[in-house]
Backbone bond lengths (Angstrom), bond angles and torsions (degrees), N, CA, C in turn:
res aa  C-N    CA-C-N  psi(-1)  N-CA   C-N-CA  omega(-1)  CA-C   N-CA-C  phi
1 M - - - 1.449 - - 1.544 108.15 -
2 L 1.290 116.72 144.50 1.464 123.52 -175.92 1.529 111.52 -63.70
3 D 1.313 120.28 -20.08 1.443 123.37 -179.51 1.471 114.43 -56.68
4 N 1.310 117.59 -23.00 1.459 123.41 179.56 1.486 110.34 -75.51
5 F 1.255 122.51 -15.78 1.526 125.71 -175.69 1.543 107.00 -99.29
6 P 1.342 113.42 140.29 1.494 117.39 176.42 1.537 111.44 -62.06
7 R 1.288 115.30 155.69 1.480 121.29 176.32 1.533 108.05 -56.61
8 G 1.289 115.23 132.11 1.495 121.76 176.52 1.496 111.21 99.86
9 T 1.287 120.30 -12.84 1.500 121.73 176.56 1.561 107.71 -74.28
10 I 1.329 114.34 134.18 1.426 119.43 -175.82 1.551 106.01 -115.14
11 C 1.320 116.77 111.36 1.429 120.19 179.45 1.553 112.50 -72.37
12 I 1.301 116.89 158.66 1.450 124.51 -179.87 1.571 110.63 -51.57
13 E 1.295 113.90 -37.34 1.508 115.88 -176.72 1.570 109.54 -67.13
14 D 1.324 117.92 -18.15 1.496 116.55 -177.74 1.528 111.78 -113.06
15 I 1.291 118.87 4.03 1.488 119.05 178.85 1.518 107.89 -78.16
16 E 1.326 113.96 138.67 1.455 122.40 178.33 1.552 112.32 -125.14
17 M 1.304 116.54 150.84 1.424 121.74 175.08 1.538 110.71 -57.37
18 G 1.318 116.92 135.29 1.409 120.71 179.63 1.518 119.25 86.06
19 M 1.359 115.40 -4.32 1.441 117.27 175.93 1.510 109.97 -62.35
20 T 1.305 115.16 144.69 1.489 119.79 177.06 1.545 109.29 -135.19
21 R 1.283 112.55 154.49 1.527 124.05 173.46 1.532 105.95 -143.07
22 H 1.348 115.66 153.17 1.461 117.36 175.05 1.477 108.11 -151.96
23 L 1.322 113.63 169.79 1.478 123.17 169.60 1.527 108.21 -143.17
24 R 1.302 115.84 157.18 1.459 124.18 176.37 1.529 108.00 -121.39
25 K 1.363 116.50 138.17 1.409 119.17 179.05 1.536 106.94 -151.94
26 E 1.399 114.70 136.54 1.422 120.76 171.76 1.564 107.37 -80.77
27 V 1.338 115.90 128.34 1.421 116.85 175.19 1.549 110.24 -90.06
28 T 1.392 113.39 124.03 1.375 120.67 -168.41 1.594 108.87 -107.13
29 D 1.295 115.99 164.13 1.429 122.32 173.70 1.595 109.29 -56.98
30 E 1.364 114.83 -38.95 1.441 119.31 178.86 1.536 111.36 -65.42
31 D 1.321 117.68 -39.39 1.469 121.05 177.20 1.556 109.62 -60.21
32 I 1.298 115.12 -47.02 1.515 121.20 -178.14 1.543 107.98 -60.41
33 E 1.306 116.49 -44.17 1.541 121.24 -176.89 1.522 107.64 -68.53
34 M 1.257 118.40 -44.60 1.502 122.15 -178.03 1.621 107.69 -64.75
35 F 1.277 114.93 -41.75 1.548 117.63 179.18 1.499 107.03 -63.33
36 A 1.350 119.19 -45.77 1.465 120.99 -179.85 1.569 109.97 -58.19
37 Q 1.272 115.80 -42.34 1.460 120.88 -177.81 1.560 107.97 -64.41
38 V 1.297 118.29 -50.36 1.506 122.07 -175.98 1.511 112.69 -66.73
39 S 1.352 114.87 -42.14 1.446 120.17 -175.08 1.528 113.03 -84.98
40 T 1.347 116.48 -17.83 1.452 126.37 -172.05 1.563 113.18 65.60
41 D 1.328 116.09 15.95 1.443 120.58 172.48 1.493 109.98 -88.45
42 R 1.310 118.13 95.34 1.474 121.03 -177.92 1.535 111.77 -106.58
43 N 1.373 115.70 35.70 1.468 121.45 176.00 1.521 107.43 -51.28
44 P 1.333 116.56 131.16 1.520 117.45 -178.65 1.474 114.92 -63.87
45 V 1.331 119.34 -20.54 1.448 122.05 177.76 1.556 110.44 -59.74
46 H 1.347 115.75 -20.90 1.440 120.11 177.40 1.469 116.22 -95.57
47 L 1.349 116.31 -22.31 1.488 123.77 -168.18 1.444 117.16 -121.77
48 D 1.316 120.15 -21.09 1.513 123.50 -169.17 1.546 106.92 -116.59
49 D 1.269 118.69 106.99 1.481 121.05 176.62 1.503 115.99 -55.23
50 A 1.312 116.90 -43.81 1.514 119.59 -175.76 1.575 108.61 -68.61
51 Y 1.358 114.51 -44.87 1.468 116.19 177.99 1.548 112.82 -61.54
52 A 1.291 114.31 -46.08 1.500 120.78 -176.35 1.496 110.94 -64.45
53 Q 1.282 117.89 -30.80 1.484 119.46 -178.42 1.519 111.69 -64.00
54 D 1.259 117.64 -27.25 1.484 122.84 177.27 1.474 115.43 -90.45
55 T 1.316 118.73 11.06 1.391 119.73 175.42 1.552 112.10 -100.38
56 I 1.354 117.03 177.71 1.501 120.35 176.27 1.478 113.27 -61.15
57 F 1.323 117.67 -18.75 1.462 120.76 176.64 1.449 117.02 -85.07
58 E 1.363 115.86 -13.17 1.521 122.17 179.44 1.472 113.38 53.63
59 G 1.337 117.90 36.58 1.481 122.02 -179.16 1.527 111.94 154.66
60 R 1.275 116.32 168.66 1.450 117.45 -176.31 1.527 111.60 -72.06
61 I 1.317 112.65 152.98 1.467 118.42 -178.27 1.605 104.46 -134.94
62 A 1.300 114.23 157.56 1.440 120.08 173.89 1.529 111.04 -78.30
63 H 1.317 119.63 154.22 1.396 122.32 172.60 1.540 113.51 -60.02
64 G 1.311 117.70 136.30 1.426 120.58 -179.45 1.516 111.87 -57.15
65 M 1.310 115.59 -38.56 1.450 119.38 -176.45 1.587 110.74 -72.19
66 L 1.285 116.22 -23.85 1.493 119.85 174.34 1.584 106.35 -65.64
67 T 1.296 119.11 -42.93 1.450 123.18 176.89 1.519 108.88 -65.26
68 A 1.310 118.20 -42.62 1.419 119.36 179.65 1.545 113.30 -65.93
69 G 1.317 112.18 -30.33 1.463 116.95 174.72 1.501 115.68 -60.00
70 L 1.336 117.60 -24.17 1.433 118.65 178.62 1.536 110.43 -72.75
71 V 1.373 117.43 -30.23 1.492 121.10 171.59 1.538 108.28 -62.79
72 S 1.312 118.02 -46.49 1.434 124.60 177.35 1.569 109.07 -52.30
73 A 1.279 115.00 -43.49 1.471 119.30 -178.68 1.561 111.34 -64.42
74 V 1.327 117.53 -42.09 1.456 121.35 177.25 1.516 110.23 -61.32
75 I 1.335 114.19 -44.63 1.496 119.01 -179.86 1.562 112.91 -64.82
76 G 1.338 115.07 -47.43 1.421 119.99 -176.03 1.484 115.04 -76.96
77 E 1.294 117.97 -20.89 1.518 121.64 -179.48 1.488 115.15 -105.77
78 Q 1.357 119.52 -26.58 1.464 123.34 -170.06 1.506 115.31 -126.49
79 L 1.281 117.50 -51.22 1.472 119.34 -172.64 1.506 110.43 -141.93
80 P 1.276 120.12 102.69 1.478 126.84 0.87 1.521 114.16 -77.43
81 G 1.301 122.05 -24.09 1.463 122.10 176.82 1.485 111.37 112.24
82 H 1.337 114.29 -159.81 1.487 119.48 -172.94 1.534 107.76 -61.24
83 G 1.284 113.54 141.41 1.501 122.86 -177.29 1.512 113.25 94.62
84 T 1.287 117.59 -4.71 1.473 122.36 179.45 1.437 109.76 -74.25
85 V 1.297 119.41 141.89 1.462 125.56 178.56 1.563 107.08 -118.11
86 Y 1.301 116.84 122.20 1.461 123.21 174.93 1.497 110.03 -68.96
87 M 1.317 119.54 130.99 1.464 125.17 175.87 1.514 113.30 -108.84
88 G 1.350 115.91 -30.41 1.424 122.20 179.46 1.524 114.13 -176.70
89 Q 1.336 113.95 159.11 1.406 119.28 -179.01 1.517 109.59 -152.44
90 T 1.298 116.29 136.75 1.542 120.81 169.15 1.500 103.45 -110.14
91 L 1.363 113.48 153.13 1.446 122.21 -178.83 1.527 108.90 -142.69
92 K 1.331 114.10 141.92 1.504 119.12 168.44 1.495 104.77 -138.34
93 F 1.317 113.52 123.64 1.547 119.64 178.10 1.422 109.84 -93.29
94 L 1.344 117.67 123.46 1.462 125.60 -173.55 1.494 116.26 -100.38
95 A 1.369 113.70 -29.02 1.434 120.34 -175.89 1.551 109.21 -157.75
96 P 1.331 115.78 153.83 1.543 116.18 179.95 1.488 113.76 -72.99
97 V 1.327 116.66 153.95 1.430 124.02 170.39 1.491 103.91 -110.27
98 R 1.378 113.65 132.52 1.439 120.93 -176.81 1.474 112.63 -111.87
99 P 1.344 120.53 154.34 1.386 119.09 174.79 1.540 112.63 -53.40
100 G 1.314 116.48 136.62 1.423 121.21 -175.93 1.533 114.41 91.91
101 D 1.315 120.42 -12.34 1.417 125.36 176.62 1.553 109.96 -68.88
102 V 1.321 117.48 139.08 1.469 122.38 172.30 1.509 105.55 -98.97
103 V 1.384 111.43 116.91 1.451 119.68 -176.37 1.547 109.25 -100.68
104 T 1.324 118.77 130.38 1.452 122.54 171.95 1.535 105.63 -103.10
105 A 1.319 115.59 116.77 1.489 119.05 174.35 1.544 106.33 -102.67
106 E 1.338 113.52 135.66 1.464 119.64 -176.19 1.498 111.44 -138.98
107 V 1.348 117.52 140.97 1.411 121.73 172.61 1.482 109.79 -123.05
108 E 1.326 115.52 150.86 1.519 122.77 177.43 1.504 111.63 -138.10
109 V 1.252 114.73 133.90 1.542 118.18 -176.60 1.594 105.74 -76.59
110 T 1.350 109.70 126.66 1.486 114.58 179.59 1.538 112.79 -118.51
111 D 1.350 117.55 -11.18 1.448 119.24 179.69 1.563 106.28 -162.80
112 I 1.369 115.09 139.09 1.384 122.50 177.20 1.537 113.98 -130.39
113 D 1.320 117.88 129.45 1.426 122.12 175.50 1.562 104.86 -119.51
114 H 1.389 110.13 94.91 1.467 116.83 -177.26 1.478 114.46 -61.28
115 G 1.328 118.03 -37.49 1.490 121.16 179.44 1.468 115.58 -62.41
116 K 1.356 116.83 -36.11 1.464 121.99 178.64 1.558 111.12 -98.69
117 R 1.277 116.75 -2.58 1.519 122.17 -175.54 1.481 113.69 59.95
118 R 1.289 116.21 27.85 1.482 122.66 -179.64 1.555 110.65 -96.81
119 V 1.356 110.70 137.60 1.472 117.56 178.57 1.527 109.42 -130.74
120 K 1.299 116.85 130.68 1.485 120.42 174.48 1.575 108.37 -98.11
121 L 1.307 116.18 137.25 1.427 121.38 -177.71 1.482 110.78 -128.45
122 D 1.316 118.18 130.90 1.427 124.28 170.66 1.579 106.23 -78.23
123 C 1.298 115.59 127.45 1.478 120.38 -175.24 1.520 109.00 -118.81
124 R 1.358 113.40 140.34 1.469 118.25 -179.72 1.561 107.62 -151.23
125 C 1.344 109.92 146.60 1.490 116.95 170.69 1.505 107.18 -123.33
126 M 1.321 115.41 140.28 1.473 119.42 -179.81 1.563 109.76 -130.90
127 V 1.313 115.08 151.59 1.396 122.62 172.28 1.586 105.54 -128.61
128 A 1.342 115.34 120.32 1.477 119.45 -177.16 1.499 111.97 50.13
129 G 1.343 117.14 42.45 1.458 121.55 176.65 1.518 114.69 79.66
130 K 1.306 118.94 -3.54 1.473 120.34 179.39 1.528 109.37 -104.68
131 K 1.399 113.07 128.96 1.439 115.54 179.11 1.542 114.96 -65.17
132 V 1.256 114.91 131.99 1.483 120.32 -179.57 1.538 110.95 -112.01
133 M 1.352 117.31 -21.02 1.409 123.84 178.42 1.538 110.05 -152.75
134 I 1.343 117.09 140.89 1.401 122.81 171.17 1.540 112.16 -134.97
135 G 1.288 116.01 163.01 1.457 118.44 -179.10 1.504 110.00 174.74
136 E 1.371 112.48 -174.04 1.477 119.61 177.13 1.476 108.50 -142.57
137 A 1.293 113.55 135.72 1.510 121.68 179.43 1.548 108.94 -112.78
138 T 1.306 114.75 146.33 1.401 122.64 168.30 1.493 109.90 -118.83
139 V 1.360 118.09 126.95 1.494 122.28 -171.78 1.509 108.51 -132.26
140 L 1.382 115.34 155.56 1.426 123.17 169.49 1.495 105.15 -98.07
141 A 1.328 119.36 115.85 1.401 123.91 -176.33 1.543 111.15 -89.30
142 P 1.398 115.12 148.84 1.413 117.56 178.31 1.580 112.87 -66.83
143 S 1.311 113.49 158.35 1.477 116.73 -176.41 1.530 109.39 -136.41
144 R 1.299 118.46 144.10 1.467 122.17 -176.97 1.573 105.28 -72.29
145 K 1.343 117.11 -16.14 1.497 116.82 -176.30 1.484 109.26 -81.25
146 F 1.337 121.91 -6.57 1.453 120.93 -175.92 1.528 111.31 -121.79
147 D 1.344 119.07 16.54 1.446 117.67 179.97 1.514 109.37 -93.65
C-alpha cells in the first residue's frame, strides 16, 4: 500500500514518460567547505581565492560532484523519491558553478522498464538558464508491490 511511502514518492506504477522534477539551491561558501571536508577534496581551486584567481576559472568554483549531488537530491527526494536505488550515472560538466550561483537541478523521465522497475532520467543543472552539467541516471524505482 502506498501509505508506507513518504509524500512525494512516485512508485514505478505511476511514473510516466516526460515527468520532470527540479530543485533550486544557492551554492554557498559553507556548502563548498562542507563538501571539501566530507569528500576530503581540498583542491585550492575550490577553497583558496588567491590560488583560484590564477586558474582558467579566474576564481573559486564549487566541486563538480557537489553540483551533481543536487541531481541526486531530486532523484532521492522527488522523482522517484524515497526508496529509489541509484544504479548508474553519467556526467558531463559544461561550465563552472561559483559561490553564490543559484543552481537548478532537473531530472526528466526518458525510459521506463516496468518489469525491472528501472527508470532512465535525463539530468541537467543550470545557472541563470545556462547548462552547467548534463547526464543520464538509471535508477531502481520503488514499487507498491514490494512494500
